[in-house]
C-alpha positions in Angstrom: 15.6 -3.8 5.3 12.4 -5.4 6.6 11.3 -8.5 4.8 8.4 -10.8 5.7 5.0 -12.1 4.8 1.5 -10.7 4.9 -1.7 -12.7 4.6 -4.4 -11.1 2.6 -8.0 -12.0 3.1 -11.6 -10.8 2.5 -12.2 -8.4 5.4 -15.9 -9.5 5.6 -15.8 -13.3 5.6 -12.0 -13.8 6.0 -11.7 -15.9 2.8 -7.9 -16.1 2.1 -6.8 -14.4 -1.1 -3.0 -14.6 -1.1 0.3 -14.5 0.8 2.4 -11.4 0.0 6.1 -12.0 0.5 7.8 -8.5 0.7 10.9 -6.5 1.3 11.2 -2.8 1.6 13.7 -0.1 2.6 14.4 3.6 2.6 16.9 4.6 0.0 18.5 7.6 -1.7 15.3 8.3 -3.7 12.9 7.8 -0.9 11.4 4.3 -0.3 11.0 1.1 -2.3 8.8 -1.9 -1.8 8.8 -5.1 -3.8 6.7 -8.2 -3.3 5.5 -11.5 -4.9 2.1 -12.9 -4.1 1.1 -16.5 -4.0 -2.5 -17.9 -4.1 -3.7 -20.3 -1.4 -3.0 -23.1 -3.9 0.7 -22.0 -3.9 0.5 -20.7 -7.5 2.2 -17.4 -8.3 -0.5 -14.7 -8.1 1.0 -11.3 -8.9 3.7 -8.8 -8.0 4.1 -5.2 -6.8 7.1 -2.9 -7.3 6.6 0.7 -5.9 9.2 3.5 -5.4 8.4 6.7 -3.6 10.4 9.9 -3.6 11.4 11.8 -0.4 8.0 13.5 -0.4 6.1 10.2 -0.6 5.1 10.7 -4.3 5.1 7.6 -6.5 7.9 7.9 -9.0 7.6 4.3 -10.2 4.8 1.7 -9.9 4.7 -1.6 -11.6 1.9 -4.1 -11.0 1.3 -7.6 -12.5 -1.9 -9.6 -12.0 -3.5 -12.3 -14.1 -1.1 -11.3 -16.9 -2.4 -7.7 -16.8 0.3 -5.1 -16.2 0.2 -1.5 -15.0 3.1 1.0 -15.0 2.5 4.4 -13.4 4.0 7.4 -11.8 3.2 10.9 -10.5 2.9 13.0 -13.6 0.2 15.8 -14.0 -1.5 14.1 -11.1 -1.0 10.4 -11.6 -0.5 8.8 -15.0 -0.4 5.1 -15.9 -0.4 2.6 -18.8 -2.4 -0.6 -18.4 -1.6 -3.5 -20.8 -3.9 -6.5 -21.4 -2.7 -10.1 -21.2 -2.1 -10.3 -24.9 0.3 -7.4 -24.8 -1.4 -5.8 -27.8 -3.7 -3.3 -26.2 -2.3 -0.6 -23.9 -4.5 2.1 -22.5 -3.2 5.2 -20.9 -4.9 6.9 -18.0 -4.5 10.2 -16.1 -6.3 11.6 -13.1 -5.8 14.6 -10.9 -5.1 12.5 -7.9 -2.4 12.4 -5.2 -1.2 8.8 -5.5 -2.1 5.2 -6.2 -3.7 2.5 -4.0 -4.7 -1.1 -4.1 -4.8 -4.3 -2.1 -1.1 -4.4 -1.2 0.0 -3.1 2.2 2.6 -1.1 0.3 -0.1 1.5 -0.6 -1.1 2.1 3.0 2.6 2.9 3.8 2.8 5.1 0.7 -0.3 7.1 1.8 1.2 7.8 5.2 4.5 8.9 3.7 2.6 11.3 1.5 0.4 12.8 4.2 3.0 12.9 7.0 0.4 13.4 9.7 1.2 14.1 13.4 -1.0 13.0 16.3 -3.7 13.9 17.0 -4.4 15.1 13.5 -7.6 16.4 11.9 -8.9 14.3 9.0 -7.0 15.0 5.8 -8.6 14.3 2.4 -6.7 12.4 -0.3 -7.7 11.3 -3.8 -6.2 8.0 -5.0 -6.4 5.8 -8.1 -7.1 2.2 -7.0 -6.2 -0.7 -9.2 -8.6 -3.5 -8.4 -8.0 -7.2 -8.7 -8.1 -9.4 -10.7 -7.5 -7.3 -13.8 -6.0 -4.1 -12.3 -9.0 -2.0 -13.4 -8.5 1.7 -12.3 -11.0 3.4 -10.1 -10.7 6.9 -8.5 -11.4 6.9 -4.7 -11.6 9.7 -2.1 -10.5 9.0 1.4 -9.8 10.9 4.6 -7.0 9.9 6.9 -6.5 10.9 10.6 -3.6 9.9 12.8 -5.4 9.2 16.1 -2.4 8.3 18.3 1.2 7.2 18.4 2.4 4.7 21.0 5.8 3.3 21.8 6.1 -0.4 22.9 9.1 -2.2 24.3 10.3 -5.2 22.2 13.3 -7.5 22.2 14.8 -5.4 19.4 14.2 -2.0 21.2 11.3 0.4 21.2 8.7 0.1 18.5 6.5 3.1 17.6 3.0 2.3 16.4 0.7 4.7 14.7 -3.0 4.2 14.7 -4.9 5.8 11.7 -8.6 6.1 11.1 -9.4 5.8 7.4 -12.8 6.9 6.0 -14.1 6.1 2.5 -15.8 9.3 1.6 -18.3 7.8 -0.8 -19.8 5.4 1.7 -18.7 6.8 5.1 -17.2 3.4 6.1 -14.4 3.7 8.6 -11.6 1.4 9.6 -8.4 1.4 11.6 -4.9 0.9 10.3 -1.9 0.2 12.6 1.6 0.9 11.1 5.1 0.7 12.6 7.7 2.5 10.4 7.3 0.9 7.0 5.4 -2.2 8.0 1.6 -2.6 8.4 0.9 -4.5 11.6 -2.9 -4.9 11.0 -5.5 -3.5 8.7 -8.8 -4.7 7.2 -7.9 -7.8 5.0 -4.2 -7.6 6.0 -2.3 -9.4 8.8 1.5 -9.4 9.3 2.4 -13.1 9.7 6.2 -13.0 9.6 8.9 -10.2 9.9 12.6 -11.1 9.7 13.9 -7.7 10.8 12.5 -4.6 12.5 10.6 -1.9 10.5 12.6 0.9 9.1 12.5 4.2 11.0 11.8 7.2 8.8 13.4 10.5 9.6 
């Protein structure tokens, strides 16, 4: 069960946003990721709880940020309920999309589990619903993912297989690289792995 800490920052000027303390593991239903985020001041920031099924579909999502809350799952595309800080106003949403995304590294892992690309792969299009900070506002985004290469590196804990993806935002054409080992993001725009207490899980 990998556990560790990511640092999240603005990918343009590197302003720190938060530290994300996480743990994740494959399980009978697929894969689960839970995390708590703390601001640079040390204050509790928000939380992520995501469970995928064996096919990489989100069967349970719960996000908390600035007293806003989102609960979602794959249902007729993806469906969610977003509740305001007072707890009195809950709005339901539904989009013909494949999955969810957001600032957490969990969503990068989730997208790779859904697509299951093999290198070298052609670009594969995916539609996602992004929940943007600080109020978890939903926004539909279209991306393409390509798995450029897969390399194995020797480590003290045995061989580590690293996948390099190229992700393209289809509305702007902006491209960036994402490096993933098992169920851990090694580096991506705005994300750096700072601590890892145990090796990444190896998916079958």
